[in-house]
C-alpha distance (Angstrom), angle and dihedral (degrees) to the residues before:
residue distance angle dihedral
X1 . . .
X2 3.82 . .
X3 3.81 95.4 .
X4 3.82 105.5 16.8
X5 3.78 144.5 4.9
X6 3.81 136.8 -128.5
X7 3.78 127.2 -138.1
X8 3.80 129.9 -174.3
X9 3.79 105.2 -157.1
X10 3.78 137.5 174.2
X11 3.79 111.4 -148.2
X12 3.85 110.9 -171.0
X13 3.81 92.6 179.0
X14 3.82 95.9 40.4
X15 3.81 93.9 -125.2
X16 3.79 98.0 133.1
X17 3.80 95.3 136.3
X18 3.81 91.8 58.6
X19 3.79 92.3 50.6
X20 3.80 94.2 45.9
X21 3.79 91.8 46.9
X22 3.80 88.7 54.9
X23 3.80 95.2 42.9
X24 3.83 96.3 48.6
X25 3.79 94.4 38.3
X26 3.78 97.8 49.4
X27 3.81 93.7 40.5
X28 3.79 90.1 52.0
X29 3.80 91.2 51.7
X30 3.79 93.3 50.0
X31 3.78 95.1 42.4
X32 3.79 92.0 50.7
X33 3.76 92.8 47.3
X34 3.83 91.5 49.5
X35 3.80 94.2 48.0
X36 3.79 98.3 36.7
X37 3.79 94.6 -119.1
X38 3.80 135.2 123.6
X39 3.75 140.5 -149.6
X40 3.82 132.3 40.7
X41 3.77 122.7 -17.2
X42 3.79 101.6 -175.0
X43 3.79 121.9 52.5
X44 3.79 117.9 -133.6
X45 3.77 130.6 -25.1
X46 3.77 122.0 -38.7
X47 3.81 118.3 -101.1
X48 3.78 116.4 -120.8
X49 3.78 126.2 -166.5
X50 3.80 123.2 -172.2
X51 3.78 110.7 -141.4
X52 3.78 134.7 -162.9
X53 3.79 97.6 -115.7
X54 3.77 94.6 -161.5
X55 3.77 91.5 57.2
X56 3.80 105.8 28.1
X57 3.81 110.6 21.7
X58 3.78 95.9 101.3
X59 3.77 96.2 37.2
X60 3.79 94.6 50.9
X61 3.82 89.8 49.2
X62 3.80 88.4 52.3
X63 3.84 90.7 47.5
X64 3.82 90.3 53.6
X65 3.80 93.6 49.1
X66 3.80 90.8 49.1
X67 3.82 93.8 54.3
X68 3.86 95.3 90.8
X69 3.79 90.3 50.6
X70 3.79 93.8 47.0
X71 3.83 89.5 49.3
X72 3.84 90.6 52.9
X73 3.81 93.7 -118.1
X74 3.82 93.9 122.2
X75 3.78 136.0 4.8
X76 3.79 97.2 -134.3
X77 3.82 131.3 32.8
X78 3.82 89.8 -128.5
X79 3.81 90.0 66.0
X80 3.79 99.0 58.9
X81 3.81 108.4 97.9
X82 3.85 96.5 -169.0
X83 3.77 93.1 60.7
X84 3.82 125.4 92.1
X85 3.79 88.6 -134.3
X86 3.82 92.2 98.0
X87 3.79 89.7 55.6
X88 3.79 90.3 63.0
X89 3.81 91.9 51.4
X90 3.81 98.0 44.8
X91 3.82 125.1 28.2
X92 3.82 90.0 -155.7
X93 3.81 89.8 62.9
X94 3.80 93.9 44.9
X95 3.84 116.1 107.8
X96 3.80 117.4 -132.9
X97 3.79 93.6 -114.4
X98 3.85 95.4 56.2
X99 3.79 115.2 97.3
X100 3.81 102.4 -153.7
X101 3.78 94.5 167.4
X102 3.82 93.8 71.0
X103 3.79 89.2 63.7
X104 3.80 103.0 30.0
X105 3.81 91.8 50.5
X106 3.79 87.2 69.0
X107 3.80 88.6 66.9
X108 3.81 93.2 58.1
X109 3.78 127.3 -116.1
X110 3.80 134.6 -58.5
X111 3.79 136.0 53.8
X112 3.83 94.9 -58.0
X113 3.78 97.0 64.6
X114 3.82 94.2 82.8
X115 3.81 89.3 56.2
X116 3.78 90.7 47.5
X117 3.79 88.9 50.3
X118 3.80 90.1 49.3
X119 3.81 92.4 50.0
X120 3.80 91.9 48.9
X121 3.76 93.4 49.2
X122 3.79 91.3 51.8
X123 3.80 92.8 51.3
X124 3.81 120.9 97.4
X125 3.80 121.8 -76.8
X126 3.80 112.2 -120.0
X127 3.82 117.4 -101.5
X128 3.83 89.3 -131.8
X129 3.82 91.5 59.8
X130 3.79 94.2 45.5
X131 3.80 90.8 51.9
X132 3.81 91.5 47.5
X133 3.86 92.2 57.1
X134 3.78 91.5 44.3
X135 3.80 94.5 56.1
X136 3.78 111.5 121.9
X137 3.80 93.1 -141.4
X138 3.77 98.8 35.4
X139 3.77 120.1 -154.1
X140 3.84 115.6 -122.1
X141 3.83 94.0 -134.9
X142 3.80 128.8 58.8
X143 3.77 109.7 -160.6
X144 3.80 143.9 80.0
X145 3.81 124.5 -70.6
X146 3.82 93.2 -90.6
X147 3.80 91.3 54.1
X148 3.79 92.5 48.5
X149 3.83 91.0 50.7
X150 3.82 90.1 47.9
X151 3.82 91.0 53.4
X152 3.80 91.6 49.0
X153 3.79 89.8 50.5
X154 3.80 91.4 49.7
X155 3.79 92.7 49.4
X156 3.79 92.0 46.6
X157 3.77 115.7 154.8
X158 3.80 92.3 -0.8
X159 3.80 88.3 76.6
X160 3.79 89.5 63.9
X161 3.81 96.3 50.8
X162 3.80 113.3 115.4
X163 3.79 109.0 -94.3
X164 3.82 94.8 -136.3
X165 3.83 97.3 52.2
X166 3.84 116.8 147.7
X167 3.76 112.8 -83.3
X168 3.84 115.1 -139.0
X169 3.79 97.9 163.8
X170 3.77 123.0 111.5
X171 3.80 107.3 -106.1
X172 3.76 116.8 -125.2
X173 3.81 113.3 -127.1
X174 3.82 114.3 -9.8
X175 3.77 105.6 28.3
X176 3.79 122.2 -153.6
X177 3.81 93.2 -122.0
X178 3.81 91.2 42.5
X179 3.83 90.9 59.6
X180 3.81 91.6 46.1
X181 3.81 92.0 49.4
X182 3.84 92.1 50.2
X183 3.82 90.8 49.5
X184 3.80 92.0 49.0
X185 3.78 90.8 49.9
X186 3.81 92.7 52.0
X187 3.80 90.0 51.3
X188 3.80 92.1 46.1
X189 3.80 92.6 -118.1
X190 3.78 138.6 120.9
X191 3.78 118.9 -110.5
X192 3.82 89.7 -116.3
X193 3.84 89.1 61.5
X194 3.80 91.3 57.6
X195 3.80 89.8 58.0
X196 3.83 93.4 59.3
X197 3.75 120.6 96.7
X198 3.81 109.8 -116.4
X199 3.75 135.4 152.3
X200 3.79 132.8 -126.4
X201 3.77 123.8 -2.7
X202 3.79 92.3 -8.5
X203 3.80 87.9 65.4
X204 3.81 94.5 48.9
X205 3.81 94.9 93.3
X206 3.81 90.4 52.6
X207 3.81 92.9 49.5
X208 3.81 90.3 46.5
X209 3.84 90.6 51.6
X210 3.82 90.4 51.7
X211 3.77 91.8 48.5
X212 3.81 93.4 49.5
X213 3.80 93.3 45.4
X214 3.80 87.0 58.8
X215 3.78 96.1 39.9
X216 3.82 101.2 44.3
X217 3.80 100.7 23.3
X218 3.79 103.4 32.1
X219 3.83 89.5 -139.8
X220 3.74 122.7 167.8
X221 3.78 118.8 -98.7
X222 3.81 91.2 -117.1
X223 3.82 91.5 52.3
X224 3.80 91.6 51.8
X225 3.80 93.1 44.8
X226 3.78 92.9 48.6
X227 3.79 92.2 55.2
X228 3.76 96.0 43.2
X229 3.79 99.1 43.0
X230 3.80 101.8 -102.7
X231 3.78 115.3 126.0
X232 3.80 99.0 -176.9
X233 3.78 117.5 85.5
X234 3.81 90.2 -152.8
X235 3.79 93.3 52.8
X236 3.80 92.3 56.8
X237 3.82 90.9 45.8
X238 3.82 91.8 51.3
X239 3.82 92.2 47.6
X240 3.83 92.0 50.4
X241 3.80 93.7 48.2
X242 3.78 92.8 47.0
X243 3.78 92.2 49.7
X244 3.79 91.9 46.9
X245 3.83 89.4 56.7
X246 3.78 91.8 47.3
X247 3.80 94.1 48.9
X248 3.80 89.6 53.6
X249 3.81 91.9 52.2
X250 3.81 106.6 31.4
X251 3.82 118.4 66.8
X252 3.81 90.5 -161.1
X253 3.78 91.3 62.5
X254 3.79 93.1 42.2
X255 3.81 87.1 57.7
X256 3.81 89.9 50.9
X257 3.81 89.0 53.9
X258 3.82 91.2 51.9
X259 3.80 90.9 49.0
X260 3.79 91.6 53.5
X261 3.82 89.4 45.7
X262 3.80 90.5 53.8
X263 3.79 92.7 51.2
X264 3.82 91.9 48.7
X265 3.79 92.8 46.8
X266 3.80 91.0 49.4
X267 3.79 90.1 49.7
X268 3.79 91.6 50.9
X269 3.79 92.8 50.1
X270 3.81 90.4 53.3
X271 3.81 94.7 52.9
């Protein structure tokens, strides 16, 4: 879409945040490099909704394909070139990463299933589903009461774990330390120097590292502060907001951002 995108994903290992951090981070780097811009591309964290696949898999797929029509961009879902819909109709237009079988298999076997899929996708989206996605305070689970209770039972005690617990896992894609190292290199400093508390210009590299860890990695404020020697959540937040404003106004800092982006992109291409 013009301002956002929709994905219907199956995550057997439940590591959606790692995949999204990689997808948004790397796409931002490449988009900025192509268009000669710097800074964040996406605003805020992605929104994830767990759905009952047995009940809503097909209808959510149809809702996603109807978005361009509902937004008035095209008159028919077949016309929208940025949708995966064409990949289901024609194997030659199907990207390697798209698993069409998961959806088409629900229309049986044989040559007629593509037509059945096409007919279903062109049918009307349920009012219930439209209202769900229009809710101001959207629920994180799409399913009936029994499904919601089953999810809560599966999560169990993990739902009560403190949200800001220390993260020791290796981050997929743009790692926290990787972003900090690239920032330090651009500023001609060692990572250890960025962890020291200094005022004024000497602290610029540290603030830039915090800002980019949030922008490109989507890391929590506490994670960023822990690595860069700031204990207060509010201090990290203030530093990131201040740097964001400066990057938007000062060309010198915008160039710094692009330099870090180039280093990160080069690193990703080598791995």
